C-alpha positions as CSV (number, residue, x, y, z in Angstrom):
1,X,-9.1,-39.7,-8.5
2,X,-9.0,-38.9,-4.8
3,X,-8.5,-35.2,-4.3
4,X,-6.0,-34.4,-1.5
5,X,-6.8,-30.6,-1.7
6,X,-10.5,-30.4,-1.3
7,X,-11.5,-27.4,0.6
8,X,-13.3,-29.6,3.5
9,X,-10.1,-31.5,4.3
10,X,-8.9,-27.9,5.5
11,X,-11.3,-27.9,8.4
12,X,-8.7,-29.8,10.5
13,X,-6.6,-26.7,10.8
14,X,-9.1,-25.2,13.3
15,X,-10.2,-28.2,14.8
16,X,-8.8,-28.5,18.8
17,X,-7.5,-24.9,18.5
18,X,-8.2,-22.7,21.8
19,X,-9.7,-19.2,20.5
20,X,-8.5,-16.5,22.8
21,X,-10.2,-13.3,23.2
22,X,-8.3,-10.0,22.6
23,X,-9.2,-6.9,24.3
24,X,-8.5,-3.4,23.0
25,X,-8.6,0.0,24.8
26,X,-7.5,3.5,23.7
27,X,-5.7,5.6,26.3
28,X,-6.6,9.2,26.8
29,X,-3.8,10.6,24.7
30,X,-4.5,8.1,21.9
31,X,-2.1,5.3,22.5
32,X,-3.9,2.0,21.6
33,X,-3.3,-1.0,24.1
34,X,-4.4,-4.8,22.9
35,X,-3.9,-7.7,25.1
36,X,-4.4,-11.5,24.4
37,X,-4.8,-13.6,27.5
38,X,-3.7,-17.1,26.8
39,X,-2.5,-20.0,28.7
40,X,1.2,-19.7,28.9
41,X,3.7,-19.3,31.6
42,X,5.3,-16.4,29.4
43,X,4.3,-13.0,28.4
44,X,5.2,-10.9,25.2
45,X,5.1,-7.4,24.9
46,X,5.3,-5.6,21.6
47,X,5.8,-2.0,21.1
48,X,4.9,-0.6,17.5
49,X,5.3,2.9,16.4
50,X,4.3,4.3,13.2
51,X,7.5,5.6,11.9
52,X,10.2,4.1,9.4
53,X,12.1,5.3,6.1
54,X,8.5,6.4,4.4
55,X,8.3,9.1,7.1
56,X,11.9,10.5,6.5
57,X,13.3,13.0,4.1
58,X,16.1,12.6,2.1
59,X,18.3,14.6,5.0
60,X,17.3,12.4,7.7
61,X,16.8,9.2,6.0
62,X,17.9,6.3,8.6
63,X,17.1,8.2,11.7
64,X,14.1,5.6,12.8
65,X,17.0,2.9,12.6
66,X,19.3,5.1,14.5
67,X,16.9,5.9,17.4
68,X,16.0,2.0,17.5
69,X,19.7,1.3,18.4
70,X,20.1,4.2,20.8
71,X,17.2,2.3,22.8
72,X,19.4,-0.2,23.4
73,X,22.2,2.2,25.1
74,X,20.1,2.9,28.2
75,X,17.6,5.8,29.2
76,X,18.0,8.9,31.5
77,X,16.3,7.1,34.3
78,X,18.1,3.4,33.6
79,X,21.4,3.3,32.2
80,X,22.4,0.6,29.9
81,X,24.0,-1.6,32.8
82,X,20.8,-1.2,34.6
83,X,18.6,-2.2,31.8
84,X,20.8,-5.0,31.3
85,X,20.7,-6.2,35.0
86,X,16.9,-5.8,35.2
87,X,16.3,-8.0,32.0
88,X,19.0,-10.6,33.5
89,X,17.0,-10.6,36.7
90,X,13.7,-11.4,35.4
91,X,15.0,-13.7,32.8
92,X,13.7,-11.6,29.7
93,X,15.0,-10.2,26.7
94,X,14.2,-7.4,24.2
95,X,14.4,-7.5,20.4
96,X,13.9,-4.5,17.8
97,X,12.9,-4.1,14.4
98,X,12.6,-1.0,11.9
99,X,11.0,-1.3,8.5
100,X,9.9,1.2,6.1
101,X,6.7,1.6,7.5
102,X,7.0,0.9,11.2
103,X,9.0,0.0,14.2
104,X,8.5,-2.5,16.8
105,X,10.4,-3.4,19.9
106,X,9.3,-6.8,21.8
107,X,10.0,-8.3,25.1
108,X,9.6,-11.7,26.4
109,X,9.7,-12.6,30.1
110,X,7.8,-14.8,32.7
111,X,4.2,-13.7,32.8
112,X,4.9,-12.3,36.5
113,X,7.2,-9.8,35.4
114,X,4.7,-8.0,32.8
115,X,4.7,-4.8,34.7
116,X,8.3,-4.5,34.5
117,X,8.4,-5.0,30.6
118,X,5.5,-2.1,30.3
119,X,7.8,0.1,32.0
120,X,10.8,-0.9,30.0
121,X,8.6,-0.2,26.9
122,X,7.4,3.3,28.1
123,X,11.1,4.4,28.6
124,X,11.7,3.8,24.8
125,X,9.2,6.5,24.0
126,X,9.8,9.0,26.6
127,X,13.3,8.6,28.2
128,X,16.0,7.6,25.7
129,X,19.3,9.2,26.7
130,X,21.4,10.2,23.7
131,X,25.0,10.6,25.4
132,X,27.7,11.5,22.9
133,X,29.8,8.5,23.4
134,X,26.8,6.0,22.8
135,X,26.0,7.9,19.7
136,X,29.5,7.4,18.4
137,X,29.5,3.6,19.3
138,X,26.0,3.2,17.6
139,X,27.5,4.8,14.3
140,X,30.0,2.3,14.4
141,X,27.5,-0.5,14.9
142,X,25.3,0.9,12.0
143,X,28.4,1.0,9.6
144,X,29.3,-2.6,10.5
145,X,25.4,-3.4,10.0
146,X,25.5,-1.4,6.4
147,X,28.4,-3.2,5.4
148,X,26.7,-6.7,6.4
149,X,23.8,-5.7,4.2
150,X,25.7,-4.7,1.3
151,X,27.4,-7.9,1.6
152,X,24.0,-9.7,1.2
153,X,22.7,-10.1,-2.3
154,X,19.0,-11.1,-1.2
155,X,18.9,-7.6,0.8
156,X,20.7,-5.5,-2.0
157,X,18.2,-6.9,-4.5
158,X,15.3,-5.9,-2.3
159,X,16.6,-2.7,-1.6
160,X,17.1,-2.4,-5.6
161,X,13.3,-3.4,-6.2
162,X,12.0,-0.6,-4.0
163,X,14.4,2.0,-5.6
164,X,13.1,0.9,-8.9
165,X,9.5,0.6,-8.1
166,X,9.0,3.6,-6.0
167,X,11.5,6.1,-7.6
168,X,11.7,9.8,-6.0
169,X,9.1,8.6,-3.3
170,X,9.8,8.1,0.2
171,X,9.4,4.1,-0.2
172,X,12.7,4.1,-2.2
173,X,14.7,5.1,0.7
174,X,16.4,2.3,2.5
175,X,15.8,1.6,6.4
176,X,19.6,2.0,7.2
177,X,21.1,5.4,7.1
178,X,23.8,6.3,4.2
179,X,26.9,7.4,5.4
180,X,26.5,11.1,4.6
181,X,23.5,11.1,6.6
182,X,24.9,9.1,9.6
183,X,27.7,11.2,10.2
184,X,25.3,14.1,10.8
185,X,23.0,12.4,13.2
186,X,23.1,13.9,16.7
187,X,21.0,14.4,19.9
188,X,19.1,17.2,18.4
189,X,18.4,15.5,15.2
190,X,16.8,12.4,17.1
191,X,14.9,14.3,19.6
192,X,13.5,16.6,16.6
193,X,12.3,13.5,14.9
194,X,11.3,11.8,18.4
195,X,8.7,14.8,18.6
196,X,7.6,14.5,14.9
197,X,6.8,11.0,14.7
198,X,6.5,9.3,18.1
199,X,3.1,10.5,18.8
200,X,0.6,8.8,20.9
201,X,-1.8,8.0,18.1
202,X,1.2,6.4,16.3
203,X,1.9,4.3,19.4
204,X,0.6,0.6,20.1
205,X,1.4,-1.5,23.0
206,X,0.3,-5.2,22.2
207,X,0.5,-7.9,25.1
208,X,0.1,-11.6,24.5
209,X,0.7,-14.7,27.2
210,X,-0.6,-15.6,30.5
211,X,-1.3,-12.3,31.7
212,X,-4.8,-10.6,32.9
213,X,-5.7,-7.7,30.8
214,X,-6.5,-5.5,33.7
215,X,-3.0,-5.8,34.8
216,X,-1.5,-4.3,31.4
217,X,-4.1,-2.2,30.7
218,X,-3.6,-0.4,34.4
219,X,0.0,-0.3,34.0
220,X,-0.1,1.2,30.3
221,X,-2.6,4.0,31.8
222,X,0.3,4.6,34.3
223,X,3.2,4.5,32.2
224,X,2.0,5.7,28.8
225,X,-0.8,8.0,29.4
226,X,1.0,10.9,30.0
227,X,3.0,10.6,26.8
228,X,2.3,14.2,24.9
229,X,4.1,15.1,21.7
230,X,3.6,18.3,19.4
231,X,1.3,17.8,16.9
232,X,2.6,16.8,13.3
233,X,2.6,19.7,10.7
234,X,2.7,16.9,8.0
235,X,0.4,14.2,6.7
236,X,0.5,10.6,7.9
237,X,1.4,9.5,4.5
238,X,2.6,10.9,1.1
239,X,1.5,9.0,-1.9
240,X,4.0,6.6,-3.4
241,X,4.0,6.7,-7.3
242,X,4.8,3.0,-8.6
243,X,7.1,3.2,-12.2
244,X,7.4,-0.3,-14.0
245,X,11.3,-0.5,-14.6
246,X,14.3,-2.5,-14.0
247,X,17.7,-1.9,-11.8
248,X,20.3,-4.3,-12.3
249,X,23.5,-4.6,-11.0
250,X,26.0,-7.0,-13.0
251,X,28.8,-8.9,-11.1
252,X,30.3,-11.6,-13.0
253,X,32.4,-12.7,-9.8
254,X,29.2,-13.9,-8.3
255,X,28.2,-17.4,-8.7
256,X,24.6,-16.9,-8.9
257,X,22.4,-13.8,-9.8
258,X,19.7,-12.8,-7.4
259,X,16.5,-11.8,-9.4
260,X,12.9,-10.1,-8.3
261,X,10.0,-9.7,-10.5
262,X,7.0,-7.9,-9.2
263,X,3.8,-6.0,-9.9
264,X,2.0,-3.1,-8.3
265,X,-0.6,-4.2,-6.1
266,X,-2.9,-2.5,-3.1
267,X,-1.7,-2.8,0.5
268,X,-3.3,-3.8,4.0
269,X,-6.4,-1.5,3.4
270,X,-7.8,-3.0,0.2
271,X,-10.3,-5.9,0.1
272,X,-8.2,-7.5,-2.3
273,X,-5.2,-7.8,0.3
274,X,-6.6,-11.8,1.0
275,X,-7.2,-12.8,-2.3
276,X,-3.6,-11.6,-3.2
277,X,-2.0,-13.3,-0.4
278,X,-3.7,-16.4,-1.5
279,X,-3.0,-16.0,-5.1
280,X,1.0,-15.6,-3.9
281,X,0.6,-19.0,-2.2
282,X,-0.6,-20.8,-5.4
283,X,3.0,-20.4,-6.8
284,X,4.4,-22.6,-4.0
285,X,7.8,-22.2,-2.7
286,X,11.1,-24.5,-3.6
287,X,14.8,-24.5,-3.1
288,X,17.3,-27.2,-4.1
289,X,17.9,-29.0,-0.5
290,X,14.2,-29.9,-0.8
291,X,14.4,-32.6,-3.7
292,X,11.4,-34.1,-5.0
293,X,10.3,-31.1,-7.0
294,X,9.7,-33.0,-10.1
295,X,6.8,-34.5,-8.4
296,X,5.7,-31.3,-6.5
297,X,2.1,-30.4,-6.9
298,X,3.1,-26.4,-7.8
299,X,3.5,-26.2,-11.6
300,X,6.5,-23.7,-11.0
301,X,8.3,-26.0,-8.2
302,X,8.3,-28.7,-10.8
303,X,9.7,-26.3,-13.6
304,X,12.3,-24.9,-10.8
305,X,13.2,-28.5,-10.1
306,X,14.3,-29.0,-13.6
307,X,17.6,-27.3,-13.2
308,X,16.2,-23.5,-13.7
309,X,17.0,-22.5,-10.3
310,X,18.5,-22.9,-6.7
311,X,15.5,-21.4,-5.1
312,X,12.2,-19.4,-5.7
313,X,10.0,-18.1,-3.3
314,X,6.9,-15.7,-4.1
315,X,6.5,-12.9,-1.8
316,X,3.6,-9.9,-1.1
317,X,5.2,-7.0,0.6
318,X,2.2,-5.2,1.6
319,X,2.3,-1.7,3.0
320,X,-0.9,0.3,4.0
321,X,-1.8,1.8,0.7
322,X,0.4,-0.1,-1.9
323,X,2.3,-3.3,-2.4
324,X,4.4,-5.3,-4.2
325,X,3.5,-8.8,-5.4
326,X,6.2,-10.7,-6.8
327,X,8.8,-13.7,-7.1
328,X,12.2,-13.8,-5.8
329,X,14.8,-16.3,-7.2
330,X,18.4,-17.3,-7.1
331,X,20.0,-19.1,-10.7
332,X,22.9,-19.8,-12.4
333,X,23.9,-17.2,-15.2
334,X,23.0,-19.4,-18.2
335,X,19.3,-20.2,-17.3
336,X,18.1,-16.7,-15.9
337,X,15.4,-16.5,-18.2
338,X,14.0,-20.0,-17.9
339,X,12.4,-19.4,-14.4
340,X,11.2,-15.9,-15.2
341,X,9.7,-17.0,-18.2
342,X,7.9,-19.7,-16.1
343,X,7.1,-17.3,-13.6
344,X,5.3,-15.0,-16.3
345,X,3.2,-18.1,-17.9
346,X,1.9,-18.8,-14.2
347,X,0.9,-15.3,-13.9
348,X,-1.1,-15.7,-17.4
349,X,-2.2,-18.9,-16.0
350,X,-3.9,-17.0,-13.4
351,X,-5.5,-14.4,-15.6
352,X,-7.1,-17.0,-18.1
353,X,-7.1,-20.5,-17.0
354,X,-6.1,-21.4,-13.5
355,X,-7.8,-24.6,-12.3
356,X,-9.8,-25.4,-8.9
357,X,-7.2,-27.9,-7.9
358,X,-4.6,-25.1,-8.2
359,X,-6.6,-22.6,-6.1
360,X,-7.4,-25.0,-3.4
361,X,-4.1,-26.1,-3.1
362,X,-2.9,-22.6,-2.7
363,X,-5.7,-21.8,-0.1
364,X,-4.7,-24.8,2.0
365,X,-0.9,-23.4,2.0
366,X,-2.3,-20.0,2.9
367,X,-4.2,-21.6,5.9
368,X,-1.1,-23.2,7.1
369,X,1.0,-20.1,6.8
370,X,-1.9,-18.1,8.6
371,X,-1.8,-20.6,11.4
372,X,2.2,-20.6,11.9
373,X,1.8,-16.7,12.3
374,X,0.0,-16.8,15.7
375,X,1.8,-19.9,16.9
376,X,3.0,-19.1,20.3
377,X,3.0,-15.8,22.3
378,X,5.8,-14.1,20.5
379,X,4.1,-14.5,17.0
380,X,0.6,-13.9,18.2
381,X,1.7,-10.8,19.9
382,X,3.5,-9.4,16.8
383,X,0.5,-10.3,14.6
384,X,-1.7,-8.6,17.3
385,X,0.2,-5.4,17.3
386,X,0.7,-5.0,13.4
387,X,-3.3,-5.8,13.0
388,X,-3.9,-3.0,15.7
389,X,-1.5,-0.5,14.0
390,X,-2.9,-1.1,10.5
391,X,-6.7,-1.7,11.1
392,X,-7.4,-0.8,14.7
393,X,-8.9,-4.5,15.1
394,X,-7.8,-7.9,15.4
395,X,-9.0,-10.6,12.9
396,X,-8.9,-13.8,14.7
397,X,-7.2,-16.9,13.0
398,X,-10.9,-18.3,12.0
399,X,-11.6,-15.2,10.4
400,X,-8.8,-15.2,8.0
401,X,-9.3,-18.9,7.1
402,X,-13.1,-17.8,6.4
403,X,-11.5,-15.3,4.0
404,X,-9.4,-17.8,2.4
405,X,-12.1,-19.9,2.0
406,X,-14.2,-17.3,0.1
407,X,-11.1,-17.4,-2.6
408,X,-12.2,-19.5,-5.8
409,X,-11.0,-19.6,-9.5
410,X,-13.2,-16.6,-10.5
411,X,-11.3,-14.7,-7.7
412,X,-7.9,-15.4,-9.0
413,X,-8.7,-14.6,-12.3
414,X,-10.2,-11.3,-11.4
415,X,-7.4,-10.1,-9.5
416,X,-5.2,-11.4,-12.2
417,X,-6.6,-9.5,-14.6
418,X,-6.7,-6.2,-12.7
419,X,-3.0,-6.4,-11.0
420,X,-1.1,-8.7,-13.5
421,X,-2.5,-8.7,-17.0
422,X,-0.8,-6.2,-19.4
423,X,0.9,-4.3,-16.6
424,X,4.2,-2.9,-16.2
425,X,6.4,-5.0,-13.8
426,X,9.5,-3.9,-12.0
427,X,12.7,-6.2,-11.9
428,X,15.9,-5.9,-9.8
429,X,18.8,-8.1,-10.1
430,X,22.3,-8.5,-8.6
431,X,25.0,-10.8,-10.0
432,X,26.1,-12.4,-13.5
433,X,23.1,-10.8,-15.3
434,X,24.1,-10.9,-18.9
435,X,21.7,-13.6,-19.9
436,X,18.5,-11.9,-18.1
437,X,16.2,-11.3,-20.5
438,X,15.7,-7.3,-21.8
439,X,12.8,-5.3,-20.0
440,X,10.8,-4.9,-23.2
441,X,11.1,-8.7,-23.8
442,X,9.8,-9.2,-20.3
443,X,6.9,-6.6,-20.8
444,X,6.0,-8.2,-24.0
445,X,5.4,-11.5,-21.7
446,X,2.8,-9.8,-19.6
447,X,-0.1,-10.5,-22.1
448,X,-1.2,-13.3,-24.8
449,X,-2.2,-13.0,-28.1
450,X,-5.0,-15.5,-28.6
451,X,-6.3,-16.0,-32.2
């Protein structure tokens, strides 16, 4: 039989791929700068700050996300109208994202305007203006965003997953501020948090595109080397305790139930990160619009296509020192336990009897996902900044593919026994969950009794 999934067939992913050099530097105040010179008419700059809900307290939870919104209202030396006119004149735009562990601002423009982008990025950490009228406007925007998020079953499911898994720890906090906190946010609260978290050593400036490294380095030296903040009195990371549990919101008015089931795994810093990434890809992905699930190579996709769900997707949420490795799926109320049973069966297969064909198929899929993560200057810049923030170094695509190639059947069985077998899962669900399996039974299917 011809094997379509042999390891050697994946070499085409690296053929004819241009490898670009990455240059890194650390300014005298601790700001890290990384540049990837590529052949592109565009340049993407990303500013990463190590902040987020993990570094907040119950009293100021959501302040990082609040500061993100305030950055788009202008600066002391460049008002909102001037900022918008500047971006329009150079044909650029800025996007932002705040997560539980980091915040990023990304700017895209023609390569010849890289100096202007560095200047705007520097204003975000040094020159935000907290005008009273802008603060009130931002609060209204965040309230609308909070309502939209609460209306999204997927977002609510993942928020519940964190609240159940990391009870009474900072990772349980949501990124968006609760209304009680939002009402108290003002200039003093925001400036105090800026001094506490926006330290030079917590800042990374990444650039990718058709720019010269010296142009970015010199401009970063000019704009960011003077950034000095008060030293932090607290440690960078507080330990986040994992708790196997379930958090379910039953709402029979919804047409489908949204379910996530996860186990505790290590984060970015652990050597098992890459085997766990490959293992999540072995599960495959499927949704109703795809069709053809009954002939899919992934066992879980074939099960899903038999009517057990509308979609499912494995995920690996990795933080620096801890992570959640799991599956999210959407299903009708009467078949909720069907896919969950198949997910746990596949997990037990990882621990005991996974095959070489399954592993190679998953590795090929993992390599495809990794290749997409660095496609284009925008994605490549994001990947560059994130790696520098967590690892202070950049692993190339070929390095990542080599890590994938080292994964084999024994590796998958090892991590299965270490992180999955007989471990307490965490479950969150939203919707018509009456037929969802009880937690005690879910826990009992995390091991097999063989005679």
